[in-house]
N, C-alpha and C positions, 0 to 999 in steps of 0.2 A: 498702200501708202495713203495716209490721210492728206486730203487737200481741203483746206479751209477757205471758203469763199467770203469775200468782203465787198460790199457795195461802196464805191468811192464817187461821191458827187464832185465834179470838177467845179471849184469855186473861182471867182474872178481873180483872187489873190494867188492862185496857182498858175496863172497864165502870163504870157508875155504881152506886149502891146497889141499883138495881132490875134489874141484870144487862143493861142496854142499853149498847151500845158508846157511850162518851163521845166527843164530836166530836173532841177533840184526838188520839185514837188514830188517826183517819184520816190525819192529817198525818204521823204516824210510819210508817203503812203506805205513804204516798206515797214517803217516802225509801227504804224497802226496795224498792219497785217500780222506782224510778229506778236504784238500784245494780244490781239484777238485769238491767234492760233494758240498761244500759251494758255490763255484763260479757258479756251475750249477743251484743252487736255488736262485742266486742273492744276496748272502752275500759275501762281500769282506773279504777274510781270515784275513787280518790285522785288520778289524773292529770286527772280532769274537774273536781273541786271545787277543787283547789289544785295547780297544776302549777308547781313551783319551777324545774324545768329550762327550761321555755319562758316562765316568768314571767307566768302568767295565773291567774285564779281565776274561779269561776262562782258568785257569791252568789245566793241566792234573793231575789227582789225582790217577788214576789207569790204568793199561794196562796189558793185558794178551794175550797169544797166545798158541795154541795147534797145534802140527805138526803131520800129518798123513802120508804124502808121501813126500820124499825129492824132492827139486827143484835143478837144476844144472845150472852151467854157460852156457849161450847161450839160455836157455829157455825163452819163452815169456809167462809170467803168466797173468791171467786175475783176477783182484781183484774186488770184488763186495762190495761196501760200502753202508751202509744204517744206519738209526737211529734205534737202538735197543730199547731205552727207553728215555723218556723225563719226568723229574720231575720238581717240582717248581723251584729248584735251580741248577739242573744238567741235562746234556744230555750225553747219551752213544751211541757211534758209534760202529757198528759191521762190521766185514770184513770176507769174504770168498774168498779163493784162488783156482783157477783152472788152468789147463794147456790145453787149447783147442788144438785139438778137444776132448780131454778126458773130461769126466764129473764128475769124482770122486773128492771129496773134498780133497785138499792137506793140507790146514791149515785154521784155523779160529781164530779170536781174537776180542778184544774189547778195546776201550779207553774211559775212563770216564773223563768228565770235570765238574767242579763246577764253578758257576759264583761268582765272588767276586767284591766288590766295591773298591774304591781307598784307603781304610784303610785295605784291605786284609780280610775283613769279608764277609761271604757268603751273597748273596742277591738273590732275584728272577731273573730268566732269563728275559732279556729285551723283551718287548712285540713284537717288530719287529722281533726278532729272533724266538720267539714262533710261530708267524703268518706264517713266511716263511717256517718253518719246517712243520707246520700243513697243509699248502697249498700243500706241496709236499709229504705228507705221505699217 
């Protein structure tokens, strides 16, 4: 299974008044991890999220995150992004956050996407996407 690692510098705007990373920031981090993961396996993020040529899109339909250890302004987190599950019409990314050199899990989450056609009805994942993910899993 491919795990793509992304360094995430915690910026002041990511935190609450106490300097703790505000939960919404993790969902922005997820998106960054997805884009880097896709680029790493040779899929242009724009062609994943909205492919006008092949007339499909990949809207987010679910996202969750669990927090175990707080992260603070100035930390540099390491986010591990991978594919948790791939179904006929959907793909789920998973994320694990660490603060090196510590090895304890700080947070974990997932984002689910469903493939839709130009009429907004679900459709099977495009074969090129399935092949690229399978090649790198």
